C-alpha positions in Angstrom: 149.3 128.4 130.3 147.3 130.1 127.7 148.8 127.5 125.1 147.8 125.0 127.5 144.4 126.1 128.1 144.0 126.5 124.1 145.5 122.8 123.6 143.0 121.2 126.2 139.8 122.9 124.8 141.3 121.8 120.9 141.6 118.1 122.3 138.2 118.3 124.2 136.6 119.4 120.8 138.0 116.5 119.0 136.7 114.1 122.1 133.3 115.3 121.6 133.1 114.4 118.2 133.2 110.7 119.4 129.4 111.5 120.4 127.6 110.9 117.4 124.1 110.3 118.6 121.7 110.9 120.9 121.0 108.9 123.3 124.4 108.9 123.6 125.6 105.3 122.9 127.3 102.6 125.4 129.5 100.7 123.2 132.8 99.9 124.8 134.7 100.6 122.1 133.7 104.2 121.8 134.3 104.7 125.5 138.2 102.7 125.1 138.7 106.0 122.5 137.7 108.6 125.0 140.0 107.3 127.4 142.9 106.8 124.9 141.9 110.3 123.9 142.0 111.5 127.4 145.7 109.8 127.6 147.1 111.3 124.6 145.5 115.1 125.7 147.1 114.5 129.2 150.6 113.9 127.6 150.3 116.5 125.1 149.7 119.1 127.9 152.7 117.7 130.0 155.0 118.2 126.6 153.9 121.8 126.7 154.1 122.4 130.0 155.5 126.1 131.9 158.7 125.3 134.1 158.8 127.3 137.3 162.0 126.2 138.9 161.8 122.6 139.7 158.0 122.8 139.4 155.7 122.3 136.2 153.0 124.1 135.4 149.6 122.5 133.3 146.4 121.5 133.4 147.2 117.5 132.5 145.0 116.9 136.0 141.6 118.3 133.9 141.0 115.3 132.2 142.4 113.0 134.9 139.8 114.6 137.4 136.9 114.6 134.5 137.4 110.7 133.6 137.8 109.8 137.3 134.3 111.5 137.7 132.8 110.0 134.8 134.3 106.4 134.7 135.7 105.8 138.2 139.2 105.5 139.9 140.5 102.7 137.3 140.0 104.8 134.4 141.1 107.6 136.0 144.2 106.1 137.0 144.6 104.6 133.4 144.5 107.8 131.8 147.5 109.3 134.6 149.9 106.2 134.8 152.1 107.5 131.4 152.3 110.8 132.9 153.5 109.9 136.1 155.9 107.5 134.4 156.8 110.3 131.9 157.8 112.8 135.0 159.4 110.1 137.5 161.6 109.5 134.5 162.5 113.0 134.2 163.0 113.7 137.4 162.8 111.7 140.6 161.2 115.0 142.7 159.2 116.3 140.3 157.7 112.6 139.8 156.8 112.1 142.9 155.5 115.5 143.1 153.2 114.5 139.9 152.2 111.3 141.7 151.6 113.1 145.0 149.2 115.4 143.0 147.5 112.5 140.6 146.7 110.7 143.7 145.0 113.4 145.4 143.3 114.4 142.4 142.1 110.5 141.7 141.0 110.0 145.5 139.1 113.4 145.8 137.2 112.9 142.3 136.6 109.2 143.7 134.7 110.9 146.4 133.3 113.6 144.6 131.7 111.5 142.4 128.9 110.0 144.2 127.1 113.6 144.5 128.4 115.3 141.5 126.4 113.9 138.2 128.9 115.5 135.1 125.8 115.1 132.8 123.1 117.3 135.0 125.7 120.1 136.5 123.7 122.5 137.8 124.5 126.1 139.3 124.4 124.6 142.7 127.3 122.0 141.8 129.8 125.1 140.8 131.2 125.1 144.2 132.5 121.4 143.4 134.4 122.3 140.9 137.5 123.0 142.5 137.6 120.0 144.9 139.4 117.5 142.9 142.5 119.9 142.4 142.7 121.1 146.3 146.0 118.5 146.3 147.4 119.9 143.1 150.4 122.2 144.2 150.3 121.7 147.8 153.7 120.2 147.3 154.5 124.0 147.4 154.8 124.4 150.7 156.1 121.4 151.9 159.3 122.4 149.9 160.9 125.3 151.9 162.5 127.3 149.5 158.8 127.3 147.6 156.8 128.3 150.3 156.5 131.6 149.2 155.8 130.7 145.4 152.8 128.3 147.0 151.2 131.3 148.6 151.2 133.2 144.9 150.7 130.2 142.8 148.2 128.1 144.6 145.3 129.9 144.4 146.0 131.1 141.0 146.5 127.2 139.5 143.1 126.2 141.5 141.4 129.0 140.0 142.5 127.9 136.6 142.0 124.0 137.0 138.1 125.0 138.2 137.5 127.4 135.0 139.3 125.0 132.9 137.2 121.8 133.9 134.1 124.5 133.4 135.5 125.3 129.8 136.0 121.7 129.1 132.5 121.0 130.4 130.8 123.7 128.1 132.3 122.2 125.1 131.2 118.5 126.1 127.6 119.9 127.0 127.1 121.9 123.8 128.2 119.0 121.6 125.4 117.0 123.7 122.9 119.4 123.6 123.6 119.7 119.9 123.1 116.2 119.2 120.1 116.0 121.6 118.1 119.1 119.8 119.1 117.4 116.3 117.4 114.4 117.4 114.4 116.0 118.5 114.2 117.7 115.4 114.5 114.7 113.3 112.0 112.7 115.4 109.4 115.5 115.1 110.1 115.1 111.0 110.0 111.5 111.5 106.8 111.5 113.7 103.0 111.5 112.9 101.7 114.5 114.5 98.1 112.9 115.3 99.1 109.0 116.6 102.7 110.2 117.8 103.7 107.4 115.8 106.8 107.0 113.1 105.7 108.5 109.6 106.0 106.9 106.1 109.3 108.7 105.7 110.6 106.8 109.2 109.1 103.8 107.8 110.9 103.9 104.7 114.0 104.6 106.1 113.5 101.6 109.0 112.0 99.4 106.3 115.7 99.5 104.4 117.4 98.6 107.2 115.1 95.3 108.1 117.3 92.3 107.9 116.5 89.2 106.1 114.0 87.2 108.4 112.5 90.5 110.0 108.9 90.5 109.8 106.8 93.5 107.8 103.0 93.6 109.0 100.8 96.1 107.0 97.4 97.0 109.6 94.5 98.7 108.1 91.3 99.4 110.5 87.8 97.8 109.0 85.0 100.0 108.1 86.9 102.9 109.4 85.1 105.8 107.5 81.8 104.6 108.9 82.8 105.7 112.4 83.9 109.1 110.7 80.6 109.7 108.8 78.8 108.9 111.7 80.5 110.6 114.4 82.4 113.3 113.1 86.3 113.9 112.2 87.2 114.8 115.7 85.9 111.6 117.3 87.8 110.1 114.1 90.8 111.6 115.0 90.5 110.7 118.9 89.8 107.1 117.4 93.3 107.0 115.4 95.0 108.2 118.6 93.8 105.2 120.4 94.9 103.1 118.2 98.4 105.2 118.1 98.9 104.3 121.6 97.5 100.6 121.6 100.5 100.4 118.9 103.1 102.2 120.7 102.3 99.9 123.7 102.9 97.2 121.8 105.6 97.2 119.4 106.9 100.7 121.0 109.7 102.6 118.4 108.6 99.9 115.3 105.2 101.0 114.7 104.4 103.7 111.9 101.4 105.4 110.6 101.0 105.2 106.4 97.8 106.7 105.5 94.4 107.8 107.3 93.5 104.7 109.0 96.7 102.4 107.6 99.5 101.4 109.7 102.5 99.2 110.0 104.6 97.3 111.9 108.7 96.3 111.4 109.6 93.1 114.1 112.9 91.3 114.0 111.2 88.9 116.2 110.2 85.2 115.3 107.0 85.2 113.5 105.0 83.0 116.5 105.7 86.3 119.0 105.0 88.4 115.7 101.4 87.1 115.3 101.1 87.6 119.3 102.0 91.1 119.1 99.0 91.6 116.4 96.3 89.3 118.1 96.9 91.4 121.0 96.7 94.5 119.1 93.7 92.9 117.5 92.0 92.0 121.2 92.6 95.5 122.4 90.9 97.3 119.7 88.0 95.2 119.7 87.4 95.5 123.4 83.7 96.8 123.9 83.0 99.7 125.5 81.0 103.1 125.5 83.2 105.6 123.2 82.9 105.6 119.2 86.0 104.0 118.9 85.1 101.0 121.0 84.9 97.1 119.1 87.4 98.3 116.3 88.2 95.4 113.9 92.0 95.6 112.2 93.2 93.4 109.3 96.5 92.8 109.0 98.8 91.2 106.3 102.5 89.7 107.1 104.9 89.3 104.7 109.0 88.1 105.9 111.6 89.5 104.6 113.6 86.9 102.0 117.3 87.1 100.7 118.0 89.8 98.6 114.4 91.2 98.4 114.2 94.8 97.6 111.7 96.6 100.0 108.9 97.3 97.4 108.8 93.8 96.8 108.3 93.1 100.4 105.7 95.7 100.7 104.2 94.3 97.6 103.8 90.3 99.2 102.3 92.3 102.4 99.9 94.4 100.7 98.6 91.1 98.8 98.3 89.3 102.2 96.7 92.2 103.7 94.1 92.2 100.8 93.3 88.6 101.5 92.7 89.8 104.8 90.3 92.4 104.1 88.1 90.5 101.2 87.7 87.8 103.9 85.8 89.5 106.2 88.7 91.6 108.2 89.6 91.6 111.6 92.5 88.5 111.0 95.9 88.4 110.0 96.9 86.7 106.9 100.6 85.7 106.5 102.0 85.3 102.7 104.8 83.3 103.1 106.7 83.2 99.6 104.1 84.7 97.2 105.7 85.9 93.9 105.6 89.6 92.9 103.2 88.8 90.4 100.9 85.8 89.9 100.5 84.4 86.2 96.9 85.4 85.7 95.7 81.5 85.4 96.6 81.1 89.0 94.2 84.0 90.5 90.7 82.8 91.6 89.0 85.8 90.3 89.9 89.3 88.4 89.5 91.2 91.5 91.8 94.4 91.9 94.7 94.4 94.3 94.1 96.2 97.8 96.1 98.8 96.9 94.6 99.6 93.7 91.0 99.4 95.3 92.1 101.4 98.0 93.0 104.4 95.4 89.4 104.4 93.9 87.8 104.4 97.2 90.2 107.7 97.5 89.0 109.0 94.1 85.7 108.4 95.1 86.3 110.6 98.3 87.8 113.2 96.7 85.0 113.3 94.2 82.7 114.0 96.6 84.1 116.6 98.6 83.1 120.1 97.6 86.7 122.0 97.2 89.7 122.1 95.0 92.0 119.7 95.3 95.4 120.2 97.1 99.1 119.2 96.6 98.5 116.5 99.4 95.5 114.8 97.6 97.5 114.6 94.3 100.4 113.3 96.6 98.3 110.5 98.0 97.0 109.4 94.8 100.8 108.9 93.2 101.8 107.3 96.1 99.1 104.8 96.0 99.8 104.4 92.5 103.8 103.9 93.2 102.8 101.3 96.0 100.4 99.2 93.6 102.6 98.7 90.9 105.4 96.1 92.3 108.8 97.5 90.9 108.0 101.0 90.6 110.1 103.1 93.1 109.2 106.7 92.1 107.1 109.0 90.0 105.8 112.7 89.6 102.3 113.9 88.6 102.5 116.9 86.2 99.1 119.0 85.5 98.7 121.4 83.1 97.9 125.1 84.2 97.3 127.4 80.6 99.9 126.9 78.5 102.5 125.5 81.1 102.8 122.1 83.2 103.8 122.6 86.6 104.7 119.3 88.9 101.7 118.6 91.7 103.4 115.7 93.3 106.6 113.7 93.7 107.6 110.0 95.0 110.7 108.9 95.5 112.2 112.3 94.2 113.2 115.1 96.1 110.0 117.2 97.4 111.9 120.3 96.1 110.6 119.5 92.4 106.8 120.3 93.2 106.2 123.6 91.7 108.7 123.1 89.1 106.9 124.7 85.7 107.5 122.6 82.4 106.7 123.8 78.8 104.5 122.0 76.9 107.1 121.6 74.2 109.4 120.1 77.1 106.8 117.3 77.9 106.0 116.4 74.2 110.0 116.2 74.3 110.2 113.8 77.3 107.2 111.7 75.7 109.4 110.8 72.9 106.9 109.2 70.6 105.3 112.4 68.8 102.7 114.9 69.3 100.0 112.1 67.6 100.9 109.6 69.9 101.2 112.1 73.0 97.5 113.7 72.4 95.8 110.4 72.1 97.4 109.1 75.1 99.4 106.2 73.9 101.6 104.6 77.3 105.4 105.1 76.4 108.1 102.9 78.3 111.4 103.7 77.8 114.5 101.6 79.0 117.7 102.8 80.7 119.5 103.1 77.3 117.0 105.1 75.8 116.5 107.5 78.8 119.3 109.5 78.6 118.2 110.4 74.8 114.9 111.5 76.2 116.2 113.6 78.7 118.7 115.4 76.7 115.7 116.2 73.8 113.8 117.4 77.2 116.2 119.5 78.6 116.8 121.2 75.2 113.0 122.4 75.8 114.0 123.7 79.1 114.9 126.9 80.4 118.5 126.9 82.4 116.8 127.1 86.0 114.8 124.1 85.5 117.2 121.9 83.6 119.4 122.9 86.8 116.8 121.4 89.3 116.3 118.5 87.3 120.2 117.5 87.2 120.5 118.4 90.9 117.2 116.4 92.4 116.0 114.1 89.2 117.8 111.1 90.3 118.5 110.8 86.5 121.4 108.1 86.9 119.5 105.9 88.9 116.7 105.2 86.7 116.1 101.7 84.7 113.1 102.0 83.4 110.7 104.8 82.6 106.3 104.7 81.7 104.8 108.1 80.4 101.0 108.1 80.2 99.5 111.4 79.2 96.5 112.0 80.8 93.9 113.4 77.9 90.9 115.1 78.3 88.6 116.5 75.1 91.5 115.9 73.0 94.1 117.5 75.1 96.9 116.5 77.2 96.1 118.0 80.7 98.4 116.1 83.1 101.3 113.7 82.8 101.6 110.5 84.9 105.1 109.4 85.0 106.0 106.3 87.1 109.9 105.3 87.3 111.8 101.9 88.4 115.2 102.3 89.9 114.8 98.8 90.5 114.4 96.6 87.2 114.4 96.9 83.5 111.3 95.2 82.8 108.9 96.7 85.9 106.6 98.1 82.9 104.9 94.7 81.8 101.6 94.9 79.9 99.6 94.2 83.3 101.3 97.3 85.1 100.8 99.2 82.4 97.3 98.7 82.6 97.0 99.3 86.3 99.1 102.8 85.8 96.1 103.5 83.0 93.5 103.2 85.9 95.4 105.5 88.2 95.4 108.1 84.6 91.7 107.6 84.4 91.1 108.7 88.0 93.2 111.7 87.8 91.4 112.3 84.4 88.2 112.3 86.5 89.3 114.2 89.2 90.5 116.8 86.7 87.6 116.9 84.9 85.9 117.8 88.1 88.5 120.5 89.1 88.3 122.0 85.5 84.4 122.7 86.0 84.9 123.9 89.9 87.1 126.2 88.2 84.9 127.0 85.4 82.3 127.5 87.7 84.7 130.2 89.7 85.5 132.0 87.1 82.2 132.4 85.7 80.7 133.3 89.0 83.9 136.0 89.7 82.9 137.2 85.9 79.1 137.9 86.6 80.0 139.7 89.8 82.9 141.6 88.2 80.3 142.6 85.1 77.4 143.2 87.7 79.9 145.8 89.6 81.4 147.1 86.8 80.1 150.5 85.5 83.3 150.9 82.8 82.8 149.2 79.2 86.7 149.0 78.5 86.9 146.9 82.2 83.8 144.5 81.6 85.6 143.8 77.9 88.6 143.3 79.5 87.7 141.1 81.8 85.2 139.2 79.5 88.4 138.9 77.1 90.6 137.6 79.8 88.3 134.8 81.1 87.8 133.7 77.5 91.5 133.3 77.1 92.1 131.6 80.5 89.2 129.4 80.6 89.5 127.9 76.8 93.5 128.6 77.0 94.2 130.1 73.8 97.1 131.8 72.4 94.8 134.8 71.3 91.4 135.9 72.0 89.9 139.4 70.6 86.6 140.7 71.9 84.8 142.8 69.0 82.1 145.2 70.1 79.0 146.2 67.8 79.1 149.8 66.8 75.7 150.7 65.6 76.2 154.0 64.2 78.4 152.5 62.1 77.0 149.5 61.7 80.1 147.5 61.8 82.2 145.5 64.9 85.4 147.1 66.4 87.9 145.8 68.5 87.2 146.1 72.1 89.6 144.2 74.0 92.3 141.5 73.6 94.3 139.0 75.9 97.2 137.1 75.0 100.2 138.0 72.8 99.8 140.1 69.5 102.3 138.0 67.6 100.3 135.1 65.9 96.5 137.2 66.1 94.6 136.9 62.6 94.7 140.4 60.7 91.6 141.9 61.4 90.7 145.2 60.0 90.2 148.0 62.2 86.4 147.9 61.2 84.2 144.8 60.3 81.6 145.6 57.7 78.4 143.8 58.2 78.8 140.5 56.5 82.5 140.4 56.6 84.7 137.9 58.0 83.6 135.0 60.6 82.7 136.9 63.6 79.3 138.5 61.3 79.1 134.9 59.8 78.2 133.3 63.5 76.2 136.8 64.3 74.1 136.0 61.5 73.8 132.5 61.9 73.2 132.6 65.7 76.0 129.9 66.0 79.3 129.3 67.0 81.9 129.0 64.1 85.1 126.8 64.5 87.8 125.6 62.4 90.6 123.4 62.5 92.5 125.7 60.2 91.9 129.0 59.7 92.7 129.6 56.4 89.8 126.7 55.8 87.3 129.2 57.2 85.6 131.2 54.2 85.9 134.6 54.9 88.4 134.7 57.3 91.3 137.3 57.7 94.9 136.0 57.9 98.3 137.5 58.4 100.0 138.8 55.3 103.0 136.4 56.2 100.9 133.4 56.3 102.1 132.5 60.2 98.0 131.9 61.5 97.1 130.0 58.2 97.3 126.4 60.1 95.7 127.8 63.7 92.4 126.4 64.8 89.9 129.1 65.3 86.5 129.8 66.7 83.8 132.7 66.7 81.4 133.0 69.2 78.6 135.5 68.7 76.9 138.0 71.4 73.5 138.4 70.8 70.8 140.4 73.1 67.6 138.8 74.2 65.8 139.8 71.1 68.6 138.9 68.7 70.4 141.7 68.0 74.4 141.8 67.6 76.4 142.7 70.6 79.6 142.0 69.6 81.6 138.7 68.9 84.5 136.9 70.5 87.5 135.6 67.8 89.5 132.9 69.5 92.7 131.3 68.4 95.0 128.2 69.0 98.1 127.0 67.8 98.3 124.4 65.0 97.1 120.8 66.8 94.8 122.2 69.5 91.6 122.2 67.5 88.4 123.5 69.6 86.3 120.7 70.9 82.4 120.3 71.2 83.1 121.1 74.8 85.3 124.3 74.2 82.4 125.5 72.4 80.1 124.9 75.2 81.8 126.5 77.6 82.5 129.5 75.0 78.6 129.7 75.0 78.4 130.1 78.5 81.3 132.7 78.4 79.3 134.8 75.7 76.0 134.3 77.7 77.7 135.8 80.9 78.8 138.4 79.1 75.7 139.5 77.6 74.0 138.9 80.6 71.2 136.6 79.2 70.3 133.1 79.8 73.8 132.7 81.5 72.6 130.6 84.5 70.9 128.2 82.2 73.4 127.5 79.9 76.1 127.1 82.5 74.0 124.7 84.7 73.4 123.0 81.3 77.2 122.2 80.9 77.7 121.5 84.3 74.9 118.9 84.4 76.6 117.4 81.0 79.9 117.2 82.8 78.7 115.9 86.2 76.7 113.2 84.3 80.0 111.8 82.1 81.6 112.1 85.6 79.3 109.6 87.2 78.9 107.7 84.0 82.7 107.1 84.7 82.3 106.6 88.0 79.6 104.0 87.7 81.7 101.7 85.3 84.9 102.1 87.4 82.5 101.0 90.1 81.8 97.6 88.7 85.7 96.7 88.4 85.6 95.2 91.7 83.1 92.8 90.3 83.6 91.8 86.7 80.3 89.7 86.9 77.9 92.6 86.7 80.4 94.3 84.1 77.7 96.7 81.8 75.0 96.5 84.3 75.1 100.4 85.2 74.5 101.2 81.5 72.0 98.6 80.6 69.9 99.9 83.7 70.3 103.6 83.1 69.4 102.6 79.3 66.0 100.6 80.4 65.2 103.7 82.9 65.8 106.5 80.3 63.4 104.4 78.2 61.0 103.8 80.8 60.9 107.3 81.8 60.1 109.0 78.5 57.4 106.4 78.1 56.2 107.7 81.2 56.7 111.3 79.8 58.5 112.3 82.9 59.8 116.1 82.8 63.7 116.6 81.5 64.8 117.1 85.4 63.1 113.8 86.6 64.7 111.9 83.6 68.0 113.3 84.9 67.4 112.3 88.5 66.5 108.8 87.4 69.6 108.9 85.2 71.9 109.7 88.3 70.2 107.4 90.7 70.7 104.6 87.9 74.4 105.2 87.6 75.2 105.4 91.2 72.4 102.8 92.6 75.2 100.3 93.9 77.8 102.9 95.3 77.1 101.7 98.5 78.4 98.3 97.9 81.7 100.3 98.5 81.0 99.3 102.4 80.2 95.3 101.7 83.1 93.0 102.2 84.1 90.9 99.1 83.2 87.8 101.2 79.4 89.2 100.7 79.5 90.6 97.6 80.7 88.2 95.5 79.4 84.9 97.7 78.6 82.4 95.3 75.5 81.2 96.9 72.8 82.0 99.4 73.7 84.9 102.1 73.0 84.0 105.8 70.9 86.4 107.7 73.4 88.4 109.1 75.1 88.6 106.1 71.7 89.6 104.4 71.8 92.7 107.0 75.8 93.8 106.1 74.0 93.3 102.3 70.9 95.6 103.2 72.9 98.2 104.5 74.4 99.5 101.0 71.2 101.4 100.3 71.1 103.7 103.1 74.5 104.0 103.0 75.1 104.6 99.3 72.3 107.4 99.8 74.5 109.1 102.2 77.3 109.1 100.0 75.7 110.5 97.1 74.3 113.5 99.3 78.0 114.6 99.3 78.2 114.9 95.4 77.3 118.5 94.3 74.9 119.2 91.8 73.5 115.6 92.2 69.4 115.8 91.7 68.0 115.8 94.7 65.4 112.9 93.3 68.4 110.7 92.6 69.1 110.2 96.3 65.6 108.4 96.5 66.5 105.7 93.9 69.6 104.9 95.5 68.0 104.6 99.1 64.6 103.0 98.1 65.5 101.0 95.2 64.8 97.8 96.8 61.9 98.4 98.7 58.9 96.5 98.0 55.0 97.3 96.8 53.8 95.3 99.8 56.1 96.7 102.2 58.6 93.9 102.7 61.4 95.6 101.5 64.2 97.2 102.5 65.7 100.0 104.4 62.6 101.6 105.6 60.0 99.3 104.9 58.2 101.6 102.4 54.9 100.9 100.8 52.6 101.2 97.6 52.8 105.2 96.9 55.1 106.0 99.8 58.1 104.6 97.9 59.0 107.4 95.7 58.0 106.9 91.7 61.4 106.9 90.5 62.7 104.4 92.6 59.6 102.2 91.7 60.8 102.4 88.2 64.1 101.3 88.6 63.5 98.4 90.8 62.2 96.9 87.6 65.1 97.7 85.7 67.6 96.7 88.3 65.5 93.5 88.8 64.9 92.9 85.3 68.9 93.1 84.3 69.8 90.8 87.6 67.4 88.0 86.2 69.1 88.2 82.7 73.1 88.3 83.8 75.3 86.0 85.2 75.9 86.7 88.5 78.5 84.7 91.3 75.4 82.8 92.9 73.3 82.1 89.4 73.2 81.8 85.5 71.8 84.4 83.4 67.8 83.7 82.6 66.0 84.4 79.2 64.1 87.3 78.5 60.6 85.4 78.6 61.9 84.0 82.0 62.8 87.1 83.6 59.4 89.0 82.6 57.6 86.1 83.4 58.7 86.5 87.2 58.3 90.1 87.4 55.3 90.1 86.1 54.5 87.6 88.8 55.6 90.0 91.0 53.2 92.5 90.3 51.2 94.1 93.4 53.6 92.6 95.5 57.2 93.6 94.8 55.9 95.8 92.1 53.5 98.6 91.3 51.1 96.6 89.0 50.5 100.1 86.7 54.2 100.2 85.9 55.0 96.6 86.1 52.1 96.5 83.0 53.9 99.5 81.2 57.1 97.5 81.7 56.0 94.7 79.9 55.4 96.7 76.7 58.8 98.6 76.9 61.3 96.4 77.7 62.2 94.4 74.0 63.0 91.0 73.7 66.8 91.1 73.2 68.4 89.8 70.2 70.9 87.3 70.9 71.9 86.4 74.6 70.1 87.2 77.4 70.1 91.0 78.3 71.7 92.0 75.1 70.0 94.4 72.7 69.4 96.8 75.4 72.0 99.7 74.0 73.8 101.7 76.5 73.1 105.1 77.4 
C-alpha cells in the first residue's frame, strides 16, 4: 500500500501543476485535463494493487471520491468507468465487488457534496472525510470466507483512504495557496500604494497586451499643484485616493497611476463607451462639495491602437491628444485618431513644446525650488519623462559623476539592478566614442546598430570584470538599434551622461529628437549645478564646524586638504604651512595618490615656487600645464609636465602668510574660474577670515546663473517673448544704477526681473497665447500669475527677499488700479515701481500674439502719458533719460545682462 500511496501523491502533484494562476481558471479544457489525469491515476493505482486472496487493496477510490465531490456524479462516474470495466474483464466476482464499491463511493460523495466545500475545508469538516469510503470493503462482510479478514481490513482501509484523501487535499491546497500568495505579492508590486490603482510597471505590461482597436486614455488633473500648495500634502494625498476610488469604480482593473497627478485607462470597448466612461469620471470629480478636492477638473487624451503600432507610438499619440486637451482650457477629452508619430514642422500651428516636455520643465522647476538633495527617485522621474517624450526611445540611463567616477543613478527600460554601478571616466569616454575633445564640449553622439557593438567592446575594455559582467547580464545590448549619448557639461567638465536608446527603430534620433534630448540635458545641468552648490555649502559648513572644534593643527590641515581634494576633484592636493622660524613653507597634509604629485622640496624658501608667487601677489595662480608655469617643480621623469596646477594663498587678515594649497589635475582637465572661486572659499574657511562673505558671494553668483537659465527656459513656452527676460533684466539694472541703489537691492532687482513671470506656469496656454483681448474671466485668471509667482519664488533658497516684491507687485499702478493688492503710490515697493516701467516698455516694443512691436518713440510716449496714473512720476522722468533709443528694430540695442 505504501507504493500505492506514493503513486497517488505523485499523480496528485502532477494534477496540481494544471493550476497555473490565481484566481483559478474555469476553462473547460483545464477541467477536462484534470478529469483525464484523475482517470489515468485510478488505472495506475489498480495496476500496482496489492492482492489479498480474491480481493485487491488499493487507493483507486480516493480520486473517484474527490472528483465526485468537486465536479459531481457524472464526472466521478466517467473517471471510475475504465477501472470497473478493467476489473470486470479480469474477474467477474472482483468486477462486481469493484462496481459495488464504486457505486457506494459515487453515491455517498454525491450526498456529501452539498455540505462539504473542498476549497474551504476546516477542522470541523474532517469527520466527514471518511464518509465517501464507508461502502469500500463492505463486501468482505458478505462473503462468508472473508468475514474474518473484513474485521481486520475494513477499519484499516477506511483509515488509509481517509488519510490519503487528507494528504491529497494538502498537496492541492498547498499549490493553490502558493498561487494565491504569488498573486498577492505580484499585486502589491504592481499596485500604487496610495491610490490602489495599477502602477506604471503594470500599465506597461497591460499596454503590451492591448489588442489592435483597444483604447489608451491618458488623464491628468488640471492645476492640481495649487491644491497641494494651498491645503498641504495630506489633503493632496486624500484627493488622490479619492481620484483612485473614482477610477477603480469606473474601470475596475483597467485604471493606472503613472505619475503624481497623471493616470491612464486601457479599455477594450467601443469608442463611444470609452468616451462615456471618461465623461462619467470627469462629471464625478467635478461635483461640488466642501472637501478641498471637490470640483476637480480632468483633461484626457484618447488614442486607439493601430495595426502593428508599437506601445511607445500609441503613448505618443495619446500624449499629443492630452496636450491639446490641456492647452485648450483643460477639463475635456481630445481624441487623436491617426496622428503621425512626428508632424512636419510646417504643419505645426506654433512651436510650443509637447506636453511631456513641458511637464518635465515643471518637474525641474519644482525640484529647483525644494531645499533638499535630489534622490535617485527624482533622477528616475526626469529620465522617465525624457524616454516618454522622445517617440521611438524605449530605454535609457543617467550616469552622474562623483569625484573621478560615474555612477548609474537612474535607468528606464533596463533592469533596476544596474542602478549604483560605478563606471570609470575612461570607460565613459570610450562609450562616447568621438574623442575627449568633443566629449568635453558636450557634442551629441548617435550610433546605429552596426556601430554599437564596437563601442561596447571599447568601453568594456576599460571596465572591471564585475561591471562588465553586470552589463552583459542586464544591459539588453543585443536588442539596441540606436543609441544617443549626451555628455552633460558644467564649467568645462562632463558631470553626467544622458544615454537614450531605442530597440524599435534605427532612425529614432532625428535632429528634432536630439534637440528635445538636449533640453533634458540642460535641465540636468541646472539641477546638478544647484546640487553641487548644496554639496559645497554642506562641505564648507562641515569644514567650518570641524575647524572650530579641532584643537589639533595636524587634524585641521588634513581636513582642509581632504575637503579641497573632494570639492575640486583633484588628483593630488598638498597643503603647505608657513614656518615663521625658518621663513619657509613646509608640507603639512596631503590628499590623493602620491604618484603624479609635483616634486616639491621638503622646504620652500621664500620666493621659491608657485606657492610663494601666490602668497606674494595675494592671488590664486593657475596654469593649464605645470611645465608652462614659471618656477614650478616637476617630477624628474616629467610625468607631471602636462598636469593642470593651481596654487591658492592662505593669508591672515593682515596679509601675512599662513600657508598655501597646491592643487593638481590630470592633463585635459584644467582649472576653471569657478574652481578658482571655490578654492578661494576653501582657503577663506581654512584661515577663518571672511569665509562667510566669500562663500555667499559664490553662492549668489551660482544662484543668479541658475535663475537666468530658469528664466530663459520659461520662455520656451511662448517663443513670441523670447529674449524678454534678458532685456528687462538689463534695463532694470541700468535703472538701478541710475538710482544708485545698494548692491543688495540691485541683486534683488535682477532676481525679480528674471523670475517676474514664473507664475504664468499656472496660466493655460489658451489664455496666455490668446491673439486678442481677454474676457473678464480670462483676465482674472491671468492676474493670478503675480501672487502665484511670488508664492513659488518664496521657496527658492538664497533668493533676495525684496525680489519677492518685484514678482508680486510689478503690475500695481501708481493710482491704485493695478493688481493683485491694489497698492497705490509709495505703498508699492520701489523695486516693483522701477521694474514696472521696464516690463511695460519691453512689452510695447516687442511682438506679442495680440499686437505688433511699437517704435521706441511710440512706447516712450505711452509711458510718459501714464506718469502719475500708472507709473511713479519721478521714476518716469528718470526712465526717459536712461532708456536709449535702440539702433535698428524696436527693442534692439538693450544689451542682455
